[in-house]
DSSP file (Angstrom, degrees, kcal/mol; ACC not computed):
  #  RESIDUE AA STRUCTURE BP1 BP2  ACC     N-H-->O    O-->H-N    N-H-->O    O-->H-N    TCO  KAPPA ALPHA  PHI   PSI    X-CA   Y-CA   Z-CA
    1    1 A M              0   0    0      0, 0.0     5,-0.0     0, 0.0     2,-0.0   0.000 360.0 360.0 360.0 140.5   54.8   -7.1   17.7
    2    2 A D     >  -     0   0    0      1,-0.1     4,-2.3     4,-0.0     5,-0.2  -0.331 360.0-128.1 -61.1 139.7   54.0  -10.5   19.2
    3    3 A I  H  > S+     0   0    0      1,-0.2     4,-2.3     2,-0.2     5,-0.2   0.843 107.8  53.9 -62.7 -35.1   56.8  -11.8   21.3
    4    4 A V  H  > S+     0   0    0      2,-0.2     4,-2.4     1,-0.2    -1,-0.2   0.929 110.0  46.6 -65.8 -44.0   56.9  -15.1   19.5
    5    5 A L  H  > S+     0   0    0      1,-0.2     4,-2.8     2,-0.2     5,-0.2   0.896 111.1  53.2 -62.9 -39.6   57.3  -13.4   16.2
    6    6 A W  H  X S+     0   0    0     -4,-2.3     4,-2.2     1,-0.2    -2,-0.2   0.907 110.6  46.7 -61.6 -42.5   60.0  -11.2   17.7
    7    7 A L  H  X S+     0   0    0     -4,-2.3     4,-2.2     2,-0.2    -2,-0.2   0.903 113.2  48.3 -66.8 -41.2   61.9  -14.3   18.9
    8    8 A V  H  X S+     0   0    0     -4,-2.4     4,-2.5     2,-0.2    -2,-0.2   0.927 113.0  47.4 -66.1 -44.5   61.6  -16.1   15.6
    9    9 A L  H  X S+     0   0    0     -4,-2.8     4,-2.6     1,-0.2    -1,-0.2   0.892 111.9  51.1 -64.3 -38.8   62.7  -13.0   13.6
   10   10 A G  H  X S+     0   0    0     -4,-2.2     4,-2.4    -5,-0.2    -1,-0.2   0.901 110.4  49.1 -63.3 -41.1   65.7  -12.5   16.0
   11   11 A A  H  X S+     0   0    0     -4,-2.2     4,-2.3     2,-0.2     5,-0.2   0.925 112.8  46.8 -64.7 -44.5   66.7  -16.1   15.6
   12   12 A I  H  X S+     0   0    0     -4,-2.5     4,-2.4     1,-0.2    -2,-0.2   0.923 113.3  49.0 -62.8 -44.2   66.5  -15.9   11.8
   13   13 A A  H  X S+     0   0    0     -4,-2.6     4,-2.4     1,-0.2    -2,-0.2   0.892 111.4  50.2 -63.6 -39.5   68.5  -12.6   11.8
   14   14 A G  H  X S+     0   0    0     -4,-2.4     4,-2.4     2,-0.2    -2,-0.2   0.924 111.7  45.8 -66.0 -45.2   71.1  -14.1   14.0
   15   15 A V  H  X S+     0   0    0     -4,-2.3     4,-2.3     1,-0.2    -2,-0.2   0.906 114.4  49.3 -64.8 -40.9   71.7  -17.2   12.0
   16   16 A A  H  X S+     0   0    0     -4,-2.4     4,-2.3    -5,-0.2    -2,-0.2   0.896 110.8  50.3 -65.0 -39.3   71.8  -15.1    8.8
   17   17 A A  H  X S+     0   0    0     -4,-2.4     4,-2.7     2,-0.2     5,-0.2   0.911 111.1  47.9 -65.5 -42.2   74.3  -12.7   10.3
   18   18 A V  H  X S+     0   0    0     -4,-2.4     4,-2.7     1,-0.2     6,-0.5   0.904 111.5  51.7 -64.0 -40.1   76.6  -15.5   11.4
   19   19 A L  H  X S+     0   0    0     -4,-2.3     4,-1.4    -5,-0.2    -2,-0.2   0.908 113.4  43.9 -62.2 -42.7   76.3  -17.1    7.9
   20   20 A V  H  < S+     0   0    0     -4,-2.3    -2,-0.2     2,-0.2    -1,-0.2   0.915 118.9  42.3 -68.8 -43.7   77.3  -13.7    6.3
   21   21 A M  H  < S+     0   0    0     -4,-2.7    -2,-0.2    -5,-0.2    -3,-0.2   0.895 130.7  22.1 -73.5 -40.6   80.1  -13.0    8.7
   22   22 A Y  H  < S-     0   0    0     -4,-2.7    -3,-0.2    -5,-0.2    -2,-0.2   0.466  92.0-132.9-110.3  -3.7   81.7  -16.4    9.0
   23   23 A R  S  < S+     0   0    0     -4,-1.4     2,-0.3    -5,-0.4    -4,-0.2   0.810  74.2  92.6  54.2  35.2   80.5  -18.0    5.8
   24   24 A S  S    S-     0   0    0     -6,-0.5    -2,-0.2    -5,-0.1    -1,-0.2  -0.990  76.3-116.9-152.4 151.2   79.4  -21.2    7.6
   25   25 A I        -     0   0    0     -2,-0.3     7,-0.1     1,-0.1    -9,-0.0  -0.689  47.3 -96.6 -85.1 138.5   76.3  -22.6    9.2
   26   26 A P        -     0   0    0      0, 0.0    -1,-0.1     0, 0.0    -7,-0.0  -0.288  37.4-168.5 -55.7 137.7   76.6  -23.2   13.0
   27   27 A D        +     0   0    0     -3,-0.0    -2,-0.0     5,-0.0     0, 0.0   0.861  60.7  50.2 -96.9 -45.0   77.4  -26.9   13.6
   28   28 A T  S  > S-     0   0    0      1,-0.1     4,-2.1     4,-0.0     3,-0.3  -0.550  85.1-112.5 -99.4 160.9   77.0  -27.4   17.4
   29   29 A P  H  > S+     0   0    0      0, 0.0     4,-2.6     0, 0.0     5,-0.2   0.853 117.6  55.4 -58.6 -34.6   74.0  -26.5   19.6
   30   30 A I  H  > S+     0   0    0      2,-0.2     4,-2.3     1,-0.2     5,-0.1   0.868 107.0  49.8 -68.6 -34.7   76.1  -23.9   21.4
   31   31 A E  H  > S+     0   0    0     -3,-0.3     4,-2.3     2,-0.2    -1,-0.2   0.890 111.1  49.6 -68.4 -38.9   76.9  -22.2   18.1
   32   32 A W  H  X S+     0   0    0     -4,-2.1     4,-2.4     2,-0.2    -2,-0.2   0.921 111.4  49.1 -63.4 -43.7   73.2  -22.2   17.2
   33   33 A A  H  X S+     0   0    0     -4,-2.6     4,-2.6     1,-0.2    -2,-0.2   0.906 111.0  50.1 -62.9 -41.4   72.4  -20.7   20.6
   34   34 A G  H  X S+     0   0    0     -4,-2.3     4,-2.5     2,-0.2    -1,-0.2   0.902 110.1  50.3 -62.7 -41.1   75.0  -18.1   20.2
   35   35 A A  H  X S+     0   0    0     -4,-2.3     4,-2.1     2,-0.2    -2,-0.2   0.906 111.9  47.7 -63.5 -41.9   73.7  -17.2   16.7
   36   36 A V  H  X S+     0   0    0     -4,-2.4     4,-2.5     2,-0.2    -2,-0.2   0.922 112.1  49.4 -65.7 -43.5   70.1  -16.9   18.1
   37   37 A L  H  X S+     0   0    0     -4,-2.6     4,-2.7     1,-0.2     5,-0.2   0.889 109.8  51.5 -63.8 -38.8   71.3  -14.7   21.0
   38   38 A I  H  X S+     0   0    0     -4,-2.5     4,-2.7     2,-0.2    -1,-0.2   0.909 110.8  49.4 -62.7 -41.1   73.3  -12.5   18.6
   39   39 A G  H  X S+     0   0    0     -4,-2.1     4,-2.4     2,-0.2    -2,-0.2   0.907 111.9  47.3 -64.0 -42.6   70.1  -12.1   16.6
   40   40 A L  H  X S+     0   0    0     -4,-2.5     4,-2.1     2,-0.2    -2,-0.2   0.917 114.5  46.5 -65.8 -42.8   68.0  -11.2   19.6
   41   41 A A  H  X S+     0   0    0     -4,-2.7     4,-3.0     2,-0.2     5,-0.3   0.895 112.1  51.9 -65.3 -38.8   70.6   -8.7   20.8
   42   42 A G  H  X S+     0   0    0     -4,-2.7     4,-2.8    -5,-0.2    -2,-0.2   0.895 109.3  49.6 -63.6 -40.4   70.8   -7.3   17.3
   43   43 A G  H  X S+     0   0    0     -4,-2.4     4,-2.0     2,-0.2    -1,-0.2   0.896 113.4  46.4 -64.2 -39.9   67.0   -6.9   17.2
   44   44 A W  H  X S+     0   0    0     -4,-2.1     4,-2.1     2,-0.2    -2,-0.2   0.947 116.1  43.3 -67.3 -49.8   67.0   -5.2   20.5
   45   45 A V  H  X S+     0   0    0     -4,-3.0     4,-2.7     1,-0.2     5,-0.2   0.906 114.5  51.3 -63.0 -42.1   69.9   -2.8   19.7
   46   46 A G  H  X S+     0   0    0     -4,-2.8     4,-2.5    -5,-0.3    -1,-0.2   0.888 109.1  51.0 -62.3 -39.4   68.5   -2.2   16.2
   47   47 A G  H  X S+     0   0    0     -4,-2.0     4,-2.2     2,-0.2    -1,-0.2   0.903 111.5  46.9 -64.5 -42.1   65.1   -1.3   17.8
   48   48 A I  H  X S+     0   0    0     -4,-2.1     4,-2.4     2,-0.2    -2,-0.2   0.923 114.0  47.8 -65.6 -44.1   66.7    1.1   20.2
   49   49 A A  H  X S+     0   0    0     -4,-2.7     4,-2.2     2,-0.2     6,-0.2   0.896 111.2  51.0 -64.3 -39.9   68.8    2.7   17.5
   50   50 A A  H  X>S+     0   0    0     -4,-2.5     5,-2.9     2,-0.2     4,-0.7   0.910 111.0  48.2 -64.6 -41.8   65.8    3.0   15.2
   51   51 A D  H ><5S+     0   0    0     -4,-2.2     3,-0.7     3,-0.2    -2,-0.2   0.915 111.3  50.9 -62.8 -42.2   63.7    4.7   17.9
   52   52 A F  H 3<5S+     0   0    0     -4,-2.4    -2,-0.2     1,-0.2    -1,-0.2   0.883 114.4  43.3 -62.4 -39.1   66.6    7.1   18.6
   53   53 A L  H 3<5S-     0   0    0     -4,-2.2    -1,-0.2    -5,-0.2    -2,-0.2   0.497 115.7-114.0 -86.1  -3.9   66.9    8.0   14.9
   54   54 A G  T <<5 +     0   0    0     -4,-0.7    -3,-0.2    -3,-0.7     2,-0.2   0.707  69.7 138.6  79.6  19.8   63.1    8.3   14.5
   55   55 A L      < -     0   0    0     -5,-2.9     2,-0.4    -6,-0.2    -1,-0.3  -0.588  34.9-159.9 -93.9 159.2   62.8    5.3   12.2
   56   56 A E        -     0   0    0     -2,-0.2     2,-0.7    -3,-0.1    -9,-0.0  -0.987  18.8-132.7-142.9 131.1   60.1    2.7   12.3
   57   57 A A        -     0   0    0     -2,-0.4     6,-0.1     1,-0.2    -2,-0.0  -0.739  21.4-164.2 -80.5 117.3   60.0   -0.9   10.9
   58   58 A V        +     0   0    0     -2,-0.7     2,-0.2     2,-0.0    -1,-0.2   0.863  63.7   9.8 -76.5 -37.3   56.6   -1.0    9.2
   59   59 A S  S  > S-     0   0    0      1,-0.0     4,-1.9     0, 0.0     5,-0.1  -0.683  88.7 -87.9-132.0-176.7   56.3   -4.7    8.7
   60   60 A W  H  > S+     0   0    0     -2,-0.2     4,-2.2     1,-0.2     5,-0.1   0.798 124.9  58.5 -67.3 -27.1   57.9   -8.0    9.8
   61   61 A I  H  > S+     0   0    0      2,-0.2     4,-2.6     1,-0.2    -1,-0.2   0.920 105.8  48.1 -68.0 -42.7   60.3   -7.7    6.8
   62   62 A G  H  > S+     0   0    0      1,-0.2     4,-2.5     2,-0.2    -2,-0.2   0.893 111.6  50.5 -62.3 -39.8   61.5   -4.3    8.0
   63   63 A S  H  X S+     0   0    0     -4,-1.9     4,-2.5     2,-0.2    -2,-0.2   0.895 110.5  49.7 -64.4 -40.1   62.0   -5.8   11.5
   64   64 A L  H  X S+     0   0    0     -4,-2.2     4,-2.5     2,-0.2    -2,-0.2   0.920 112.2  46.9 -65.3 -44.3   63.9   -8.7   10.1
   65   65 A V  H  X S+     0   0    0     -4,-2.6     4,-2.7     2,-0.2     5,-0.2   0.919 113.1  49.5 -63.3 -43.7   66.2   -6.4    8.0
   66   66 A L  H  X S+     0   0    0     -4,-2.5     4,-2.3     1,-0.2    -2,-0.2   0.923 113.0  46.1 -61.5 -45.7   66.8   -4.1   11.0
   67   67 A A  H  X S+     0   0    0     -4,-2.5     4,-2.3     2,-0.2    -1,-0.2   0.883 112.9  51.0 -64.5 -39.1   67.6   -7.1   13.3
   68   68 A F  H  X S+     0   0    0     -4,-2.5     4,-2.5     2,-0.2    -2,-0.2   0.942 111.6  45.9 -63.9 -48.6   69.9   -8.5   10.6
   69   69 A V  H  X S+     0   0    0     -4,-2.7     4,-2.4     1,-0.2    -2,-0.2   0.924 115.1  47.1 -62.0 -44.3   71.9   -5.3   10.1
   70   70 A A  H  X S+     0   0    0     -4,-2.3     4,-2.4    -5,-0.2    -1,-0.2   0.879 111.4  51.7 -65.9 -36.6   72.2   -4.7   13.8
   71   71 A A  H  X S+     0   0    0     -4,-2.3     4,-2.5     2,-0.2    -2,-0.2   0.896 109.7  49.4 -67.0 -39.7   73.3   -8.3   14.3
   72   72 A V  H  X S+     0   0    0     -4,-2.5     4,-2.4     2,-0.2    -2,-0.2   0.932 112.6  47.4 -63.6 -44.9   76.0   -8.0   11.6
   73   73 A L  H  X S+     0   0    0     -4,-2.4     4,-2.2     1,-0.2    -2,-0.2   0.891 111.8  50.7 -63.4 -38.6   77.2   -4.8   13.2
   74   74 A L  H  X S+     0   0    0     -4,-2.4     4,-2.7     2,-0.2    -2,-0.2   0.904 110.3  49.2 -65.2 -41.5   77.2   -6.4   16.6
   75   75 A L  H  X S+     0   0    0     -4,-2.5     4,-2.6     2,-0.2    -2,-0.2   0.891 110.0  51.8 -63.9 -39.2   79.2   -9.4   15.3
   76   76 A M  H  X S+     0   0    0     -4,-2.4     4,-1.8     2,-0.2    -2,-0.2   0.915 111.9  46.8 -62.7 -42.2   81.7   -7.0   13.7
   77   77 A L  H  X S+     0   0    0     -4,-2.2     4,-2.2     2,-0.2    -2,-0.2   0.926 113.5  47.6 -65.1 -45.3   82.1   -5.2   17.0
   78   78 A L  H  X S+     0   0    0     -4,-2.7     4,-1.4     1,-0.2    -2,-0.2   0.882 111.6  50.6 -64.0 -37.9   82.5   -8.4   18.9
   79   79 A K  H  < S+     0   0    0     -4,-2.6    -1,-0.2     1,-0.2    -2,-0.2   0.864 111.4  49.8 -65.8 -35.5   85.0   -9.7   16.4
   80   80 A R  H  < S+     0   0    0     -4,-1.8    -2,-0.2    -5,-0.2    -1,-0.2   0.879 116.9  37.9 -71.7 -39.7   87.0   -6.5   16.7
   81   81 A I  H  < S+     0   0    0     -4,-2.2    -1,-0.2    -5,-0.1    -2,-0.2   0.582  92.8 104.5 -92.9  -9.4   87.1   -6.4   20.6
   82   82 A A  S >< S-     0   0    0     -4,-1.4     3,-2.5    -5,-0.2     2,-0.1  -0.368  90.1 -87.0 -68.7 150.2   87.6  -10.2   21.1
   83   83 A P  T 3  S+     0   0    0      0, 0.0    -1,-0.1     0, 0.0     3,-0.1  -0.382 117.8  12.7 -57.4 128.1   91.1  -11.3   22.0
   84   84 A G  T 3  S+     0   0    0      1,-0.3     2,-0.1    -2,-0.1    -2,-0.1   0.480  96.8 141.4  81.9   3.6   93.1  -11.8   18.8
   85   85 A G    <         0   0    0     -3,-2.5    -1,-0.3    -5,-0.1    -5,-0.2  -0.385 360.0 360.0 -76.6 156.8   90.4  -10.1   16.7
   86   86 A R              0   0    0     -7,-0.1    -6,-0.2    -3,-0.1    -1,-0.1   0.380 360.0 360.0-115.9 360.0   91.4   -7.8   13.8
């Protein structure tokens, strides 16, 4: 997959994951950057997990769904281990 498409899909997945988890759109540039980084990390982790499980994202939609699910799981983990997290 082209690196630009990978970055765009990661950014979309990250913003969508933050929207689902916190029910708000990022307000400040640092929140947007954090959402994009979470999406990129989610795409990376999701790709590694998919390879490990023998799954393959067939199209860009599959890649987006995979990155979104992994970003949500990553946010849940970060929320759990953060100080004061539940």
